C-alpha positions, -999 to +999 in steps of 0.1 A: +000+000+000+013+034-009+014+058+020+016+092+002+003+103-032+022+133-047+009+150-078+030+174-098+061+154-087+081+164-119+074+201-112+096+226-093+078+224-060+066+188-064+101+174-070+114+191-039+085+176-019+092+142-034+128+142-024+119+153+011+092+127+015+116+099+004+143+111+027+118+110+056+109+074+048+075+078+032+064+052+006+054+075-023+031+070-053+039+098-078+013+108-103+028+116-137+012+126-170+032+104-193+057+075-194+084+100-203+077+120-171+079+087-152+113+078-167+125+113-158+118+107-122+131+072-119+164+080-137+170+114-121+204+115-103+189+129-072+164+100-070+191+074-078+214+089-051+188+081-025+190+044-034+152+042-035+137+007-038+106+001-059+085-004-028+093+032-017+086+049-051+059+038-075+043+057-104+008+061-117-002+078-149-028+106-149-026+120-184-055+145-181-060+162-148-092+179-160-111+146-165-137+136-139-124+107-120-088+114-131-074+104-097-098+076-089-071+049-093-042+069-082-057+077-048-068+042-038-052+029-007-032+061+002-032+077+036-020+111+026-021+133-005-001+163-016-017+178-046+007+202-062-001+196-099-012+228-117-003+246-149+022+274-148+011+308-162+028+303-196+021+326-225+022+294-247-010+282-231-046+292-239-058+313-210-091+294-207-084+258-218-047+257-209-047+275-175-082+283-160-099+250-168-072+225-157-064+245-126-100+245-113-110+211-126-079+193-112-088+205-077-124+194-081-116+160-094-090+154-067-115+164-039-142+141-053-118+112-059-106+116-023-142+115-010-154+086-030-124+064-036-100+068-006-116+056+027-081+053+042-072+090+035-064+111+066-050+143+051-051+161+018-028+191+012-035+213-019-010+238-031-026+271-040-010+306-045-010+340-030-030+351-061-057+327-050-070+349-022-065+385-034-081+406-060-063+408-094-038+422-099-022+412-066-013+442-045-038+464-063-057+470-030-031+491-014-029+489+024-052+459+027-035+431+047-039+396+033-036+364+053-040+327+046-077+331+057-085+359+033-109+352+004-121+371-026-151+364-049-147+343-081-141+362-113-161+351-144-144+344-177-136+340-204-101+355-202-081+371-229-047+369-213-026+346-190-023+368-159-060+373-152-068+337-161-042+323-137-053+346-109-090+338-114-083+301-116-065+301-083-093+321-067-119+298-080-100+267-070-095+280-034-131+289-031-142+255-044-121+238-017-139+259+010-173+250-004-164+213-006-154+213+030-186+231+041-209+210+020-194+175+021-178+176+056-152+151+045-138+125+070-102+136+061-085+169+069-080+194+040-051+218+042-046+247+017-010+258+014-006+293-001+029+303-012+042+334-028+062+333-061+084+303-055+121+307-061+153+289-050+175+260-059+159+237-084+167+201-076+155+189-110+180+210-130+209+193-147+218+222-170+216+260-166+187+263-191+167+238-169+164+266-143+140+284-165+115+255-164+099+268-132+092+302-117+129+309-113+127+322-149+114+356-135+145+360-115+169+348-142+154+372-167+161+400-143+197+388-139+204+383-176+193+417-189+156+414-195+133+443-186+098+431-176+067+450-187+045+442-158+053+443-120+052+413-098+038+414-062+063+417-034+058+382-021+081+353-027+088+320-011+118+297-011+111+263-026+127+245+004+104+263+028+074+255+007+083+218+006+091+217+043+057+232+053+040+206+031+058+178+049+052+192+084+015+195+076+014+157+070+022+149+106-010+155+124-011+120+139+023+126+155+012+156+177-009+136+201-037+155+217-023+189+208-040+214+185-046+204+149-025+221+122-044+251+106-064+245+075-048+275+057-011+280+057+008+309+040+045+307+030+058+340+018+081+369+026+084+404+012+109+416-013+120+441-039+130+422-071+156+447-084+176+442-051+189+411-068+213+431-089+232+445-060+234+410-045+250+395-076+274+424-080+286+418-044+287+380-044+295+372-080+316+401-093+335+381-119+302+369-135+290+405-137+323+417-151+323+389-177+287+398-188+272+365-176+249+385-153+235+417-168+212+442-151+176+438-161+145+453-145+116+437-128+092+462-112+078+453-078+042+459-067+038+464-029+018+436-014+009+433+023+006+395+027+012+383+063+026+347+067+039+352+102+013+329+118+025+300+097+061+307+108+050+306+144+030+274+139+057+257+119+084+267+144+109+282+119+115+314+100+112+315+062+142+323+041+146+359+029+147+370-007+185+375-005+190+338+001+168+329-028+187+352-052+221+338-041+209+302-044+195+307-079+224+328-092+249+304-077+232+273-092+231+290-126+268+296-125+275+261-112+255+244-139+270+267-165+304+255-155+315+290-146+321+288-109+310+268-078+280+281-059 
């Protein structure tokens, strides 16, 4: 019997969660969308280095996360689920069919598969985003504090561009989870984990270009001379913190009679994106002098998002933006063969 189902295990966040879960001794069933994704996992050097036996890591194919019942087979017999599968806000995707629909429908089908097909399930953790509980664009409501418990109404589509579609999808998905809990009163706990823009060392990456496969591309664009047209909200999260909070949130049975872990957890810290340039000038002067790093521009939109209650509950402080910048820049140079991180 698999103990923990992880969706999105080939993604930036999901892969970090997978490594952490295996190191902690969980038996993991990883949901992948294709045989090629499965081969990527099983042959990855970071997985091989753990010496994982087949009983500790198995795969299940879920090719279409939008389909009703998509997770019916994957979820059978599991005790825990971490559902991190979700489309990235890519300009290559159709805003409605490529971003909004799969984001919302994958949450719906996971919740109903959990309710109908997983009597052994104790805890379901769903990865959301800070754009899921704030009006679009994030930070537009100046001075309003947002917490993990904040909610905003759904925004009807259709959508003409990626940003509004992604934000509306996260809002709709988060609201649908709340409605599901109220209406169905499931026998398992549901935790919503809400991170900022996730940055940090990408454990999947084997080449420098691989670092652009996740949300680190925003930071790398800034460090390689690109000037962004639109601002990003001043709320970021280190991938190691995001993974750590997911795994801590699994452990409700180990806390005895103490209080249950909160149903809404925020993982984010404030930042100014262009501060990254001063950091690489200071810590990687040769790469700057050689033109490997070039000054770009990423405007920052102020965003008052308070994740301190989660830090208190988890018992550790989240990494600061400076640490994320140095990790990403250092890994980029390391994988480029330029210098060690």
